[in-house]
N, C-alpha and C positions, 0 to 999 in steps of 0.2 A: 815398796817392801820387803829386805830380800830377806828370806826366811831356810834355815835348814826341815825336811821332814823327819819324825823320825820314828814314827811307826803308820799302821793302815786304823781309820777306822769302823766300826759295822760293815759301815755302805760302801766300806769299798774306799772312801779318801783315803784323802793323806789330811794329817794331823802333824803340825808343828804347837811353837810356843813361842808368843810375846808378851814381857811382863807378866809374866804364872801361870797367864791364861793359856787355855788351849786354841789353836782356830784350824778348822777344820777347811780342807780346800779342796776341791777334786780335780782329779784329774792325773796324781802325783803321786808318787809311793817312797816310802824310807828311802834314807842313802842319796835325798835328790837335793839341790838346793832351790828356790823358787824367789824369779818377782815374785810380789803379787796385790792386790791395795785390802783391805784392810775393810771388815765394818763388827761395830760394835753390838751384839749381841745382848751385853748381861755379862752371864757368868761365861760368855765362850765368845769367840771371834771368828766367820766368816771371811772368809778367803775368796778370794778371786784371783786363779791366775793369769797372769800375766807371760810370763815365763817363762823356762826353765834352765836355768841358770849350767848346772849340773846336775845331767840324766844316771840312775842309777845304771851299773852293771849288768841290772835282770832286767833290763829294757829289752823289748824287742819290737820290728813292726807287728797294725797290726793286722788281725785277718778281717776286720770286718771294717768297713768304709762309713761306717753309721757310726762307731763306737762312741764317742767323744760327745754326739748331739744325745741317742740312746738313753746312754745309760746302763744301762740290764747288766753287760757285761763289762765290767768296772777293774777287775785287774785283769783282759785280755790282753795289757799291755805286755805282762810282765811274763818272763819263763816259769814255765806249770811247777817247778820243783817250789818254786821261790811262790807261789801261789801257796800253797799246801802246805808251809813256813808261814804264813799269816793265817791262814785256815787255824791251824795247829794255836795259835796266839791266840785269836780269836778268840777259841774255843777254853782254854786254860783262864782267860783273862774272866771272860761271863761264871767260867767256873770259882774262879777264891773271890768273886765280887760280889754276887747276889746268894753262891752256897759256903764260902769261909773253905773249901775246897782247896786242899794245899795240895794233893799228891800229881807226881808226875802221870801224862797218858799220852799213848804212844801215838807212833807217827799219824797222819789222816790215811787214812786211804783211797787210794787215786779212781779216779772218776771211770779210768779208759779212753776213749777219744776225747780230745778238749771241745773237738768240733764237730757236727752231725748228730748229737744225741740227741736234742728233743722228740720225740713222739708225734708233741702236738704242735702245733702253730695256730694263734688263737691275735688275730691284726684286725683292729678296724679299718672297714674301708672308708677311700677319701678319691675324690675328683683333681687330678691334675692335667691340667689341659684338654680336658672337657675328658679322661679317660681315668677309669678306675682303676686305682694303686693298692696294694697292702700299706700299714702306716706302723709307725711306734709312739707313743707317745714320749716327747722329749723331756727327757731326766725331769722328776722338781717337779712338773707342768700336768695341762692337758693339752699342747698342743700336740697336732699329727707333722710327723717327720715323717715324710712318703721313701720310699726303700724299691729296693727292685729286689734285696735275699737277702735272709737271716743266714750266717753260719752255724749256726750249734745246732739248727731244725734236720734232722733230719731228708737226705735229698730226695727222698722220692714224696716227702713230706711239702717238699721246698713245689717239686713236679706236679703236684696235684694241685697246692694253692695257686699259681701261676699258670694253669689250662683252666681251670673254672671260671679264673679272672677273665682271660682270655675270651672264653663263651658269654661269659656276663657281657661284655665288650660288645661283640659280636651283634648280641641281642640288645644294643643300647638302653643298656642299664641304669641310669643314675643313682650319684652314692645320695645314705637317707637326710634326710631334711626336717629337721623338728618342727618347722610349721605346718609342712605339708602335710609331714608323719607316713610317708611314706619314700621306698628308696635300700638301695645295700647298708647294712652299718655295721655286721661283721659276719667275717669266713673264718668259720677253727677246720681245721683240719689233724684229723688224726686215723694213724693205723701203724701196723706192722709186716714186715711182709711183701704179702701179695694179697694184701686187708685192710683196704682204707675205707672211713665215713665224716662226712664231710656235713657240718650247718650252716644254713648261710641265713642268718642274723636280718634281718625285713622290719621295715616298717608296716603300714596296711596294702604290703603288697600282694598280687598272686600274679605266679611265673608260671609262665603257661610251657604245655606241649612239648611246642618244638622244643625249648633254653633245658627242658627234662630229660628230652633224648638226646640233645647235646651233651649235654652235661654224664647222663650213664654211659657214651660210647665213652668215655677216658678208663683207661685200663687200670685195671685192678680198684677200680672206684666201689666198692658194695652197696653205700648207699648212702644216701640224700635225703637229708632234713631241713625240713626250713622254721626258723622262730622269729614270732613277731614280737619286739619290745619296740617300742613307741613311750615309754617314761624317758620323761629330760636325765637324768641323774641317775640312771640304775644303781645298783647296790649289785647287783649280775645282771650282765648281760644274757649270759644264757639265759632264756627261759624256761617257767618247773614242763610248760607241755609243747611238745612240740610236733610237726604234721612232718609223720614221711612218706618225702614224693617217688620215694624210688629205693629197690633194693631189700636188700633183708634190714630184720629188726635191729641184733646187734651185730660186733665184730667180732672176734676171736683174736685172740693172743697167750702166745704158751711161753709161761714162766716155771723154768726146769722143765717138772714132767708133765703140770699140771698145765690146765687149756682155762684159760675165764672170760665168757661171755662178759661186753661193755657194750652198755646205752649207750645214748651218746652225753648226757648229761653224769653219770657214774666217775669218780676219780680215777686217774691212773696214776703210777708215777711217770715222770717225765722221761726220767732213764732206766730203763729197761734193767743192764745189765746188770750197776750200782743195786738194785734194786733187788735181786736176787740177791746179793751178797750180805745186804741187811737182812734179808729174811733169814737164809741157811743160820749168820751168823747168832741173831734173837731165837731159834726158835731152840739154838743148842744151849742154850741156857734154862730149854727146860729141859725138870730132869725126866729119862725114860721112864712113861708107866704111872706117869703123873694122871689122878683119880679124875680130877675135875680141873679145869683154863678157862678162865673165861679171856677174851683180847677183845677192847673198851677199846673204841671206834674204826669196829672193824669193818664199814666201808661191803665192798662188794664180796671180804672174804676170802681175799688174799692170802691171808699172816694166816685165817683159820686152818687151811688147808692143808698150807707147813704143818702148823697145831697138832695137824690129827693122826699126825703117825707115832704122834709123844703121849697121848693122853685118851686112857677110855673113853674123858668126855669134854668135847669146844664147846664152848660157849661165844656166838659172836656177839657186839651190842652193837647197834646203828639206830642215829636218828632219823634219817633219810630213808624213807620206805623206797622208792626206788633203785636204792641201796639194796636196800631188805631181799628190794624182792629178785636181784640179780646174784645174790648170796646160796639163796635157799637155789638157785639155779645153778652155779656152780659147784656146790656141794652133791648137787646131785648128779654130776656131770663128769664129776673126775669119782665117781663110789663112794663119796664118804660119807657113809652112815651113820657115826657118832661129832657130828654136826651140830647147832638145832641153834637160830637166830632169834633175837628179839629186837623188835621195834622203840626203839626209846629211849631216852635219855639215861647217858652213861650212870651217871653220880644214882638216879633212882632206882635205876637197874642191880646194880652192883649193890645197893644196901638192900635192897627185897631178898635178894640169894642170897646173901648171907645172916638173911633170917634165921632160912633154911636149908640151905649148905654148906660144908666146908670149902672152900677155893684153896685149890693149894697150890696155882699163880697164874699172878692176872699179867695180861700181857697191853700195855698204851702204844696208842700213835696219834696223839689228838692233834689237833689246828695252834697254825702257830702263838694262839693264847694260851697252852697250859693247858690245866687242867684244873678245872673246877672247885670255888674252899668246900664246897658242898661235898665232893668227889676227895679229897684232899682229907677233909675228915673223916669219912666213910673207911679209909686204910688205915689211917693210924687209931685208930677203931678194932679192924677188925684184924683174923689171928692167919689173914693171907702169909703164906713163908718167905713168897717171892714176887719181887716187880717185877715186871722188865719194862721200861719205858726207853720210846723212840721220838725223839724231836726231832721239828726241823728249826728249832730258836733256840740258842745256847740265855736268854737271857731268861726268856720264861721258866725254860730248863732248870738256871740255875734255881730260881727261884722259889718254886715247887721242889725239889734238893733241900733247900735250906728247910722248909718246912718235913721232908719226909724224914729226915735222919734223924726225927726224937725219935723214930721207933726205925729206921731201918738203916743199916750200916752199906753203905757203897760198896759194895763189890771189883767193880771192874767199869770201865769208860771208855767212849772208841767211836771216835768221829772218822766221818764218811765224806768224801766230796761227792756229794748228786750233781752240783751243774757247779765244772769245772766254768771259770771265768766268771766266775764272779763268787762275792766273797761268805757265798749262803755256803754255813754246816751241817751236815746231818748227825745228827750223835743217838750211839745205844748206850743205853747206860743197865748194869746190873742190883739190886739193893736184894739186901734179905732181913729180912727181921732181926732184932735185935733181939738177945736172950735177956733180961728181968735184970743182971746183973751189972749187965754194962748200958754206957751212957751214951747221950749225945757225943759227935767230936767232927773233927772234919776231914769226915773220912777216913780214917784211921781204927 
């Protein structure tokens, strides 16, 4: 079947139309004519690309040998300006579809370097011809593809990953076997500047002293941990409890003027430069001298540190105990004495806070699932003057904004390219509480 691709889907796939049904085709882009086979899925069709008959003028040679198989960087074969244009359209479509938002939004803020920006590598380990290698899963499957290098990982992270694998191979380690519950399963490397941390996730293995000694001599590798995970299909590969084999407990990252300690399990944005931009812009929406500002889903307290200079009191709320410990340590490390952190579910903690205290500004940075319904209902009943919402998922953001607009007016929406070469968009929204005489509207 010959089809003309009209637009890009949320996963970076091309979308064409056949008999008024959308056809989703991986590996192609707007303004391309393709030949593909079709599979009827009911309300839509799935196309399998056979060949591209007419290429987009924005298509370029790909910087990754594994891009087609991996699928993680679906937009990599496009010029960067075209990538940004597509992301803007995806954000606009989601906001209109789910929130009825019709106002114009600005251009997506570029993400800096399109390659070598990820400060963390988290890859499964498999055996190829008897040798341990890193892998990525084929798009839409659990089938691993062996890879030599990933061009979106920071170069020192890649060097560290390869050096660790070489030592594990020299010492004759095997890949994980579910039947034996032994072997190397996953390798996680994260770091900044000259401070790097590795977590080797295994079965019921003991890493011998010789191996640990050799690993400890890798330049700039500050700490080595082991995590044991023998679950067949784990939701999270990183275990809650880790054993430190060598080096210091935490690594350090500098974000603007702040220094942060990161434990291996702590969440931290993969693109440090873009994270700085978003945090600065988010905090700019907080009025100087605010009495009390709350950050929900505060993690290790990064944004709370930025907020500390704008408010008399900042309260961070986070469910993960280890993250709260890191946040308290980070506040002390940076001399921010007007911060406190609660280890709690966000909706429950905010409801209790509002029973006793007035909150001027609430900043939320939820996971991809967005805000839970209980928290949205609490916010609609509250008198919080301003909401600042950082989102990593335009669809759930749109659904949340649809409800929040009952009591809040959208003041500004700004998109950021946190992950170049992917269709993902980070969004920052500022909302102010409506006065009694104004009603709900589409962002007006």
